[in-house]
C-alpha positions as protocol buffer text, in pm:
chain_id: "A"
residue {
  index: 1
  type: UNK
  ca { x: 7996 y: 2399 z: 826 }
}
residue {
  index: 2
  type: UNK
  ca { x: 8089 y: 2380 z: 480 }
}
residue {
  index: 3
  type: UNK
  ca { x: 7766 y: 2220 z: 412 }
}
residue {
  index: 4
  type: UNK
  ca { x: 7576 y: 2556 z: 448 }
}
residue {
  index: 5
  type: UNK
  ca { x: 7793 y: 2726 z: 194 }
}
residue {
  index: 6
  type: UNK
  ca { x: 7684 y: 2767 z: -174 }
}
residue {
  index: 7
  type: UNK
  ca { x: 7343 y: 2660 z: -118 }
}
residue {
  index: 8
  type: UNK
  ca { x: 7191 y: 3014 z: -153 }
}
residue {
  index: 9
  type: UNK
  ca { x: 6911 y: 3095 z: -408 }
}
residue {
  index: 10
  type: UNK
  ca { x: 7053 y: 3178 z: -737 }
}
residue {
  index: 11
  type: UNK
  ca { x: 6918 y: 3421 z: -1004 }
}
residue {
  index: 12
  type: UNK
  ca { x: 6671 y: 3171 z: -1139 }
}
residue {
  index: 13
  type: UNK
  ca { x: 6556 y: 3081 z: -778 }
}
residue {
  index: 14
  type: UNK
  ca { x: 6455 y: 3470 z: -721 }
}
residue {
  index: 15
  type: UNK
  ca { x: 6308 y: 3488 z: -1076 }
}
residue {
  index: 16
  type: UNK
  ca { x: 6083 y: 3170 z: -959 }
}
residue {
  index: 17
  type: UNK
  ca { x: 5996 y: 3311 z: -647 }
}
residue {
  index: 18
  type: UNK
  ca { x: 5903 y: 3667 z: -792 }
}
residue {
  index: 19
  type: UNK
  ca { x: 5670 y: 3474 z: -1052 }
}
residue {
  index: 20
  type: UNK
  ca { x: 5530 y: 3269 z: -818 }
}
residue {
  index: 21
  type: UNK
  ca { x: 5441 y: 3562 z: -590 }
}
residue {
  index: 22
  type: UNK
  ca { x: 5300 y: 3773 z: -863 }
}
residue {
  index: 23
  type: UNK
  ca { x: 5084 y: 3463 z: -1011 }
}
residue {
  index: 24
  type: UNK
  ca { x: 4962 y: 3405 z: -642 }
}
residue {
  index: 25
  type: UNK
  ca { x: 4847 y: 3778 z: -597 }
}
residue {
  index: 26
  type: UNK
  ca { x: 4688 y: 3770 z: -960 }
}
residue {
  index: 27
  type: UNK
  ca { x: 4495 y: 3460 z: -848 }
}
residue {
  index: 28
  type: UNK
  ca { x: 4386 y: 3614 z: -516 }
}
residue {
  index: 29
  type: UNK
  ca { x: 4289 y: 3902 z: -692 }
}
residue {
  index: 30
  type: UNK
  ca { x: 4087 y: 3739 z: -967 }
}
residue {
  index: 31
  type: UNK
  ca { x: 3897 y: 3511 z: -727 }
}
residue {
  index: 32
  type: UNK
  ca { x: 3808 y: 3813 z: -513 }
}
residue {
  index: 33
  type: UNK
  ca { x: 3672 y: 4023 z: -815 }
}
residue {
  index: 34
  type: UNK
  ca { x: 3483 y: 3718 z: -946 }
}
residue {
  index: 35
  type: UNK
  ca { x: 3341 y: 3652 z: -592 }
}
residue {
  index: 36
  type: UNK
  ca { x: 3236 y: 4023 z: -554 }
}
residue {
  index: 37
  type: UNK
  ca { x: 3074 y: 4012 z: -914 }
}
residue {
  index: 38
  type: UNK
  ca { x: 2882 y: 3713 z: -832 }
}
residue {
  index: 39
  type: UNK
  ca { x: 2761 y: 3848 z: -510 }
}
residue {
  index: 40
  type: UNK
  ca { x: 2668 y: 4174 z: -652 }
}
residue {
  index: 41
  type: UNK
  ca { x: 2468 y: 4053 z: -939 }
}
residue {
  index: 42
  type: UNK
  ca { x: 2099 y: 4105 z: -875 }
}
residue {
  index: 43
  type: UNK
  ca { x: 1905 y: 3792 z: -992 }
}
residue {
  index: 44
  type: UNK
  ca { x: 1545 y: 3936 z: -884 }
}
residue {
  index: 45
  type: UNK
  ca { x: 1509 y: 4131 z: -1215 }
}
residue {
  index: 46
  type: UNK
  ca { x: 1642 y: 4001 z: -1564 }
}
residue {
  index: 47
  type: UNK
  ca { x: 1791 y: 4243 z: -1788 }
}
residue {
  index: 48
  type: UNK
  ca { x: 1615 y: 4410 z: -2081 }
}
residue {
  index: 49
  type: UNK
  ca { x: 1279 y: 4405 z: -2215 }
}
residue {
  index: 50
  type: UNK
  ca { x: 1279 y: 4041 z: -2325 }
}
residue {
  index: 51
  type: UNK
  ca { x: 1320 y: 3907 z: -1959 }
}
residue {
  index: 52
  type: UNK
  ca { x: 1062 y: 4173 z: -1811 }
}
residue {
  index: 53
  type: UNK
  ca { x: 838 y: 4025 z: -1543 }
}
residue {
  index: 54
  type: UNK
  ca { x: 475 y: 3960 z: -1649 }
}
residue {
  index: 55
  type: UNK
  ca { x: 340 y: 4217 z: -1370 }
}
residue {
  index: 56
  type: UNK
  ca { x: 561 y: 4491 z: -1543 }
}
residue {
  index: 57
  type: UNK
  ca { x: 447 y: 4385 z: -1880 }
}
residue {
  index: 58
  type: UNK
  ca { x: 86 y: 4383 z: -1771 }
}
residue {
  index: 59
  type: UNK
  ca { x: 126 y: 4743 z: -1599 }
}
residue {
  index: 60
  type: UNK
  ca { x: 301 y: 4899 z: -1900 }
}
residue {
  index: 61
  type: UNK
  ca { x: 8 y: 4767 z: -2104 }
}
residue {
  index: 62
  type: UNK
  ca { x: -255 y: 4927 z: -1857 }
}
residue {
  index: 63
  type: UNK
  ca { x: -37 y: 5252 z: -1874 }
}
residue {
  index: 64
  type: UNK
  ca { x: -68 y: 5271 z: -2242 }
}
residue {
  index: 65
  type: UNK
  ca { x: -437 y: 5211 z: -2245 }
}
residue {
  index: 66
  type: UNK
  ca { x: -436 y: 4855 z: -2428 }
}
residue {
  index: 67
  type: UNK
  ca { x: -654 y: 4726 z: -2142 }
}
residue {
  index: 68
  type: UNK
  ca { x: -885 y: 4839 z: -1890 }
}
residue {
  index: 69
  type: UNK
  ca { x: -871 y: 4851 z: -1510 }
}
residue {
  index: 70
  type: UNK
  ca { x: -1128 y: 4548 z: -1463 }
}
residue {
  index: 71
  type: UNK
  ca { x: -919 y: 4350 z: -1725 }
}
residue {
  index: 72
  type: UNK
  ca { x: -580 y: 4476 z: -1554 }
}
residue {
  index: 73
  type: UNK
  ca { x: -709 y: 4353 z: -1212 }
}
residue {
  index: 74
  type: UNK
  ca { x: -839 y: 4019 z: -1329 }
}
residue {
  index: 75
  type: UNK
  ca { x: -493 y: 3941 z: -1503 }
}
residue {
  index: 76
  type: UNK
  ca { x: -319 y: 4067 z: -1224 }
}
residue {
  index: 77
  type: UNK
  ca { x: -497 y: 3833 z: -964 }
}
residue {
  index: 78
  type: UNK
  ca { x: -437 y: 3548 z: -1218 }
}
residue {
  index: 79
  type: UNK
  ca { x: -64 y: 3616 z: -1223 }
}
residue {
  index: 80
  type: UNK
  ca { x: -51 y: 3638 z: -876 }
}
residue {
  index: 81
  type: UNK
  ca { x: -247 y: 3327 z: -797 }
}
residue {
  index: 82
  type: UNK
  ca { x: -39 y: 3112 z: -1031 }
}
residue {
  index: 83
  type: UNK
  ca { x: 263 y: 3188 z: -839 }
}
residue {
  index: 84
  type: UNK
  ca { x: 396 y: 3475 z: -1015 }
}
residue {
  index: 85
  type: UNK
  ca { x: 649 y: 3491 z: -1289 }
}
residue {
  index: 86
  type: UNK
  ca { x: 752 y: 3134 z: -1274 }
}
residue {
  index: 87
  type: UNK
  ca { x: 384 y: 2977 z: -1161 }
}
residue {
  index: 88
  type: UNK
  ca { x: 333 y: 2753 z: -1482 }
}
C-alpha cells in the first residue's frame, strides 16, 4: 500500500490543470462565437454602395430621374435575362 502514497498532484499540477481548463473553455467559446458570426453573416447583399446590386443601382437611377420608365424596364429585363448580378 505504500505505492499509493506521495503520488498526488503537486502545486504545479494544480496550476497546469487550471490553466488547461481555462484554455479549453476559451477555445470552445472562441470557436462558438466564430461559428455564430459566420452563420449569422448574410451573403445576400454586399455592404456599402460599392457593392450594390445592379438592380438596386438601376432603381435608384430611375428614382432620381436619370432614366425614364421605358429605359428602366428595358435594362431591368436585360439584367434579369443575363442571370442577375453575376450573369456576365
